[in-house]
C-alpha positions in Angstrom: 79.0 174.6 89.9 82.2 174.7 87.8 83.3 177.9 89.5 82.6 176.4 92.9 84.8 173.4 92.1 87.5 175.7 90.8 87.3 177.7 94.0 87.6 174.6 96.2 90.4 173.2 94.1 92.3 176.5 94.5 91.9 176.3 98.3 93.2 172.8 98.3 96.1 173.7 96.0 97.1 176.6 98.3 96.6 175.6 101.9 97.1 179.2 103.1 93.8 180.1 101.4 92.0 177.4 103.3 93.7 178.4 106.5 92.7 182.0 105.9 89.0 181.1 105.5 89.1 179.0 108.6 90.8 181.7 110.7 88.4 184.4 109.5 85.3 182.3 110.1 86.6 181.3 113.6 87.2 184.9 114.4 83.8 185.9 113.2 82.1 183.1 115.3 84.0 184.2 118.4 83.1 187.8 117.7 79.4 186.9 117.8 79.6 184.4 120.7 81.6 186.8 122.9 80.1 190.0 121.6 79.4 191.3 125.1 82.9 190.5 126.3 84.3 192.4 123.3 82.0 195.4 123.2 81.3 196.1 126.9 84.9 197.2 127.3 86.1 200.8 127.6 86.4 202.5 124.2 84.1 200.1 122.4 81.4 200.6 125.0 81.8 204.4 124.7 81.5 204.2 120.9 78.3 202.1 121.0 76.8 204.3 123.8 77.4 207.4 121.8 75.9 206.0 118.6 72.8 204.8 120.5 72.2 208.3 121.8 73.2 210.4 118.8 72.0 210.5 115.2 75.5 210.3 113.7 78.6 208.1 114.1 81.3 209.1 116.5 84.7 209.7 114.9 87.4 210.1 117.5 90.9 211.7 116.9 90.6 211.9 113.1 90.0 208.1 112.9 87.8 208.5 109.8 88.3 204.9 108.7 86.2 203.9 111.8 83.2 204.6 109.6 83.6 201.2 107.9 83.1 199.3 111.1 80.2 201.5 112.3 77.9 201.2 109.3 76.3 197.9 110.3 75.6 198.8 114.0 74.5 202.3 112.8 71.9 200.6 110.5 70.8 198.3 113.4 70.3 201.3 115.7 68.3 203.3 113.1 66.1 200.2 112.4 65.4 200.0 116.1 67.0 196.5 116.4 67.2 195.0 119.9 70.2 196.1 121.8 71.8 192.7 121.9 71.7 192.7 118.1 73.3 196.1 118.0 76.1 194.8 120.2 76.6 191.7 118.1 76.6 193.7 114.8 79.2 196.0 116.3 81.5 193.2 117.4 81.2 191.3 114.1 81.7 194.4 112.0 85.4 194.5 112.7 86.0 190.9 111.6 83.7 191.3 108.6 85.8 194.3 107.4 89.0 192.3 108.0 87.6 189.3 106.2 86.6 191.6 103.3 90.2 192.9 103.1 91.5 189.4 103.1 89.2 188.3 100.3 90.0 191.3 98.2 93.7 190.9 98.6 93.7 187.1 98.1 91.3 186.9 95.2 90.6 190.3 93.5 94.3 191.3 93.7 95.7 187.8 93.5 98.3 188.8 96.2 98.2 185.7 98.4 101.4 186.4 100.3 99.9 189.8 101.4 96.7 188.0 102.4 98.7 185.4 104.4 100.4 188.3 106.2 97.1 189.3 107.6 97.0 186.0 109.5 100.2 187.0 111.4 98.1 189.3 113.6 96.8 186.2 115.3 100.4 185.5 116.5 100.5 188.8 118.3 97.1 189.1 120.0 95.3 187.8 123.0 93.5 190.4 125.0 93.6 192.7 121.9 90.9 190.6 120.3 88.6 191.6 123.1 89.3 195.3 122.5 87.5 195.1 119.2 88.0 198.8 118.4 91.8 198.3 118.5 93.4 200.2 115.6 96.5 198.1 115.7 94.4 195.0 115.0 92.6 196.7 112.1 95.9 197.9 110.5 97.0 194.3 110.2 94.3 194.0 107.5 94.5 197.5 105.9 98.3 197.6 105.6 98.8 194.3 103.8 95.9 195.2 101.4 97.7 198.4 100.6 101.0 196.5 100.0 99.2 194.1 97.8 97.8 196.9 95.7 101.3 198.4 95.4 102.5 195.1 94.1 99.6 195.0 91.5 100.7 198.4 90.3 104.3 197.3 90.0 103.4 194.3 88.0 100.8 195.8 85.6 101.1 199.6 85.3 103.3 199.3 82.2 100.8 197.0 80.4 97.6 198.9 81.0 95.8 201.9 79.4 95.8 205.4 80.8 92.3 205.0 82.2 93.4 202.0 84.2 96.3 203.9 85.6 94.0 206.8 86.7 91.8 204.3 88.4 94.7 202.6 90.0 96.1 205.7 91.6 92.6 206.7 92.9 92.3 203.4 94.6 95.9 203.7 95.9 95.0 207.1 97.4 91.9 205.6 99.0 93.9 202.6 100.5 96.6 204.9 101.9 93.9 207.0 103.5 92.2 204.0 104.9 95.4 202.8 106.6 96.6 206.2 107.8 93.3 207.6 109.1 92.7 204.7 111.4 95.8 205.4 113.6 99.0 207.5 113.3 101.0 204.3 114.0 100.1 203.4 110.4 103.2 205.4 109.4 105.4 202.5 110.6 103.4 200.0 108.4 103.3 202.2 105.3 106.9 203.4 105.3 108.1 199.8 105.6 106.0 198.7 102.7 107.3 201.6 100.6 111.0 200.8 101.5 110.5 197.1 100.9 109.0 197.8 97.4 111.9 200.2 96.6 114.3 197.4 97.4 112.5 194.7 95.4 115.2 192.6 93.7 117.8 193.3 96.4 118.9 196.9 95.5 117.3 200.3 95.2 115.2 201.0 92.1 112.4 203.2 91.0 109.0 201.8 91.9 106.3 204.3 90.9 103.5 202.9 93.1 105.8 202.9 96.1 106.9 206.5 95.5 103.3 207.6 94.9 102.4 205.9 98.2 105.1 207.8 100.0 103.9 211.1 98.5 100.3 210.4 99.5 101.4 209.5 103.0 103.3 212.9 103.3 100.2 214.7 102.0 97.9 213.0 104.5 100.4 213.7 107.4 100.3 217.4 106.4 96.5 217.3 106.2 96.4 215.6 109.6 98.4 218.4 111.2 96.2 221.0 109.5 93.1 219.4 110.9 94.9 219.4 114.3 96.0 216.2 116.1 93.9 215.5 119.2 95.4 216.0 122.7 95.3 212.2 123.0 97.6 211.7 120.0 99.8 214.6 121.0 100.6 212.8 124.2 102.5 210.2 122.2 105.0 212.6 120.7 108.0 212.8 123.0 110.1 215.9 123.4 113.8 215.7 122.6 114.7 215.7 126.3 112.4 212.7 126.9 114.0 210.9 124.0 117.5 211.4 125.4 116.5 210.5 128.9 114.7 207.3 127.6 117.8 206.2 125.7 120.0 206.6 128.7 117.6 204.6 130.9 116.3 202.3 128.1 116.5 199.0 130.1 114.3 200.5 132.9 111.5 201.7 130.6 108.1 200.1 131.3 107.6 199.3 127.6 111.0 197.5 127.4 110.2 195.5 130.5 106.8 194.7 128.9 108.5 193.3 125.8 110.7 191.0 128.0 107.7 189.8 130.0 105.7 189.0 126.9 108.7 187.7 124.8 108.2 183.9 125.5 104.5 184.1 124.9 104.2 186.4 121.9 107.4 188.0 120.6 109.6 184.9 120.4 108.2 184.0 117.0 108.8 187.3 115.1 112.3 187.4 116.6 113.1 184.0 115.2 111.6 184.9 111.8 113.6 188.1 111.9 116.9 186.2 112.5 116.1 183.6 109.8 115.3 186.4 107.2 118.5 188.3 108.1 120.6 185.1 107.7 118.9 184.6 104.3 119.8 188.1 103.2 123.4 187.6 104.4 123.7 184.3 102.5 122.3 185.9 99.4 124.5 189.0 99.8 121.4 191.1 99.8 123.0 193.7 102.0 120.6 196.5 101.1 117.7 194.5 102.4 119.7 193.2 105.3 120.5 196.8 106.4 116.9 198.0 105.8 115.2 195.2 107.7 117.6 195.3 110.6 117.7 199.0 110.8 114.0 199.6 110.4 113.1 196.9 113.0 115.5 198.4 115.5 114.2 201.9 114.9 110.6 200.8 115.3 111.4 198.9 118.5 113.3 201.8 120.1 110.7 204.3 119.0 107.8 202.2 120.3 109.6 201.7 123.7 110.1 205.5 124.0 106.6 206.4 122.9 104.9 203.9 125.2 107.6 204.1 127.9 105.3 204.5 130.9 103.3 201.3 130.3 99.5 201.0 130.2 96.7 198.5 130.6 97.4 194.8 129.9 95.7 195.1 126.5 97.6 198.2 125.5 100.9 196.7 126.5 100.1 193.8 124.1 99.4 196.2 121.2 102.7 198.2 121.4 104.6 195.9 119.1 101.9 194.5 116.8 103.6 196.3 113.8 106.5 194.0 114.4 104.4 191.1 112.9 103.8 193.1 109.8 107.5 194.2 109.4 109.0 190.8 110.0 106.2 188.8 108.5 106.3 190.6 105.2 110.0 190.1 104.8 109.8 186.5 105.8 106.9 185.6 103.5 108.2 187.4 100.4 111.9 186.7 100.7 112.8 183.9 103.1 110.0 181.4 102.8 110.5 180.9 99.0 114.1 179.8 99.8 112.9 176.9 101.8 112.8 173.5 100.2 109.4 171.9 99.5 109.7 169.8 102.7 110.8 172.8 104.7 107.8 174.8 103.5 105.5 171.9 104.6 107.1 171.9 108.0 106.7 175.7 108.3 103.0 175.5 107.4 102.5 172.9 110.1 104.3 175.1 112.6 102.3 178.1 111.5 99.0 176.2 112.0 100.2 175.1 115.5 101.1 178.7 116.3 97.6 179.9 115.2 95.9 177.2 117.3 98.0 178.4 120.3 96.9 182.0 119.5 93.2 181.0 119.6 93.9 179.3 122.9 95.5 182.6 124.2 92.3 184.5 123.1 90.1 182.1 125.0 92.3 182.5 128.1 91.6 186.2 128.0 87.9 185.7 127.3 87.5 183.8 130.6 89.0 186.7 132.7 86.7 189.2 131.1 83.7 187.0 131.5 84.3 187.0 135.2 84.0 190.8 135.1 80.5 190.6 133.4 79.4 188.0 135.9 80.3 190.4 138.7 78.4 193.2 137.1 75.4 190.9 136.6 75.5 189.9 140.3 75.5 193.5 141.5 73.0 194.9 139.1 70.5 192.0 139.7 70.8 192.6 143.5 70.2 196.3 143.0 67.2 195.8 140.7 65.6 193.5 143.2 65.8 196.4 145.6 64.3 198.8 143.1 67.6 200.7 142.7 68.9 201.4 139.2 71.6 204.1 139.8 74.6 203.0 141.7 77.9 204.6 142.7 81.0 202.7 143.8 84.3 204.0 145.1 87.6 203.0 143.3 88.8 200.8 146.2 85.4 198.9 146.3 85.3 198.6 142.5 88.8 197.1 142.4 87.6 194.4 144.9 84.2 193.8 143.3 85.0 193.8 139.6 87.9 191.9 138.1 89.9 194.1 135.6 88.3 197.3 136.9 88.4 199.8 134.1 87.1 203.4 133.5 84.0 202.5 131.4 81.9 200.8 134.2 79.0 203.2 134.0 78.6 202.6 130.2 79.3 198.9 130.3 76.8 198.2 133.1 74.1 200.1 131.2 74.7 198.3 127.9 74.8 195.0 129.7 71.6 195.3 131.7 69.5 197.1 129.1 69.8 194.1 126.7 67.1 192.5 128.9 64.8 195.5 128.1 65.1 199.3 128.6 63.2 199.1 131.9 66.0 196.8 133.3 68.7 199.5 132.8 71.1 199.7 135.8 74.2 201.9 135.9 77.2 201.7 138.2 79.4 204.8 138.2 82.9 204.7 139.7 84.2 207.6 141.9 87.4 208.3 143.7 87.5 207.2 147.3 87.5 210.9 148.5 84.8 212.2 146.2 82.5 215.1 147.2 79.4 213.5 148.7 77.8 216.8 149.2 77.2 217.4 145.5 73.4 217.0 145.8 72.7 218.4 142.3 74.7 215.5 140.8 74.2 212.4 142.8 70.9 213.1 144.5 69.3 214.7 141.5 66.7 212.1 140.2 67.0 213.6 136.6 70.8 213.1 136.3 72.8 210.2 134.8 76.5 210.2 135.6 78.6 208.8 132.7 82.4 209.1 132.3 84.8 211.6 133.7 85.1 213.8 130.7 81.4 213.7 129.9 80.1 213.3 133.4 76.7 214.9 133.7 73.8 213.8 131.5 70.1 214.4 131.8 68.2 211.1 131.9 65.7 212.5 129.4 68.6 212.8 126.9 69.1 209.0 126.8 67.6 207.1 124.0 64.3 205.9 125.6 64.1 203.0 123.1 67.2 201.5 124.7 67.6 203.0 128.2 65.1 204.0 130.9 66.4 205.1 134.2 63.8 205.8 136.9 63.7 209.2 138.6 65.9 208.5 141.6 69.2 209.5 143.1 72.3 207.4 143.4 73.1 204.8 146.2 76.5 203.6 147.1 77.6 200.0 146.7 79.6 198.9 149.8 81.2 195.7 150.9 79.9 194.2 154.2 80.6 191.0 156.0 77.5 189.5 154.4 78.4 190.6 150.9 77.6 193.8 149.0 74.9 196.2 150.1 73.4 199.6 149.0 73.5 202.6 151.3 72.5 206.2 151.0 75.3 208.7 150.2 
């Protein structure tokens, strides 16, 4: 009881701790309540579908840190839990891992500024919350935890025994790997944390944990290239000609236009915090930190605009600049906020709470639009099941009219959605191009075939996990739009 009282007293004394618990619990509740909305969406649906039909865990593009968020749903699958529970466990796993990172950073490490930095991710997300597999979202928990551990080393390495130092560096290696092997963009996070630590105090100095982190990062980059980057990641590495062309036409890049469109809604806050922090550095004549923060932020912004210059889906566009919240947020929390007076810090906390409330409202706005998509899928699949048809095909133009936010994973999402009522209720809707080959009888008319996604198109129905999916032996019928509504016709 005494420990509980001490714990509660600590939360009251530091309102950021209480705010952290509230935010994490709210995120966890939303991840459970809106599990279908989060999981039945592109990459997340693909991950769950793979795990349901294979004994192992899918690791895409050397994202080995994905294992942490897959353990709970993997256990649920192997315990033959109901499909709805598998979906809920998958959705909640990402928040549970993030909450664990926050708890470790705030309490085990005692690095509460680093823990508070994790809350800054809420200021930069909306639709990203629904893309639960988003690596940028996860990095906003892994990177601050790594920074917190670097701070622990800087404070205590000289006072501890040799065994403690060995353990410290082993954990450091693990945390760097955890951050790096979730997404190559982690380089932006880790290098900034290293540079920031090397300028602790306002001028360059030797910080052994920071230098060790930099060395580990270089080793992991070499290992990553030895393993071989995926074609997907290679697409993000621009050639020199592309870089020069992008710099000459920077104002017309889709990514730069995206930033301007989202500025008032998302990126205004980090821009203001950046200006405040730079003013603080200038007043304190901390020119090394001023140059580092200004230069690094500019390099990150320009690099991101070039890398993502063509634009992407609405969720992807939102994720481009999430590292900005780490870069600016870290400098603001560590250096600028302590300069505020007591009253100013109170005002900042109130503003921060208001911004987070607004962020949760932004998440709910996105939830509604994706719920409409599931409602449309439910309407079509229920109509098909009443007619005894479980395998549907829809052309792109019809899909864009029938399903809000039409995306590539429709065949997976519709199966995962309908099969939650029982494997015998499984209905799948595959999207094809308008001019697809209707004469491919071995694919669409074959009763033993399930058509999945473009790069993994043909499946045998017998290869699906029968505990979760049961498609009858029948060919596909096309979903078409008529004056009376939607109907099913033979190909």
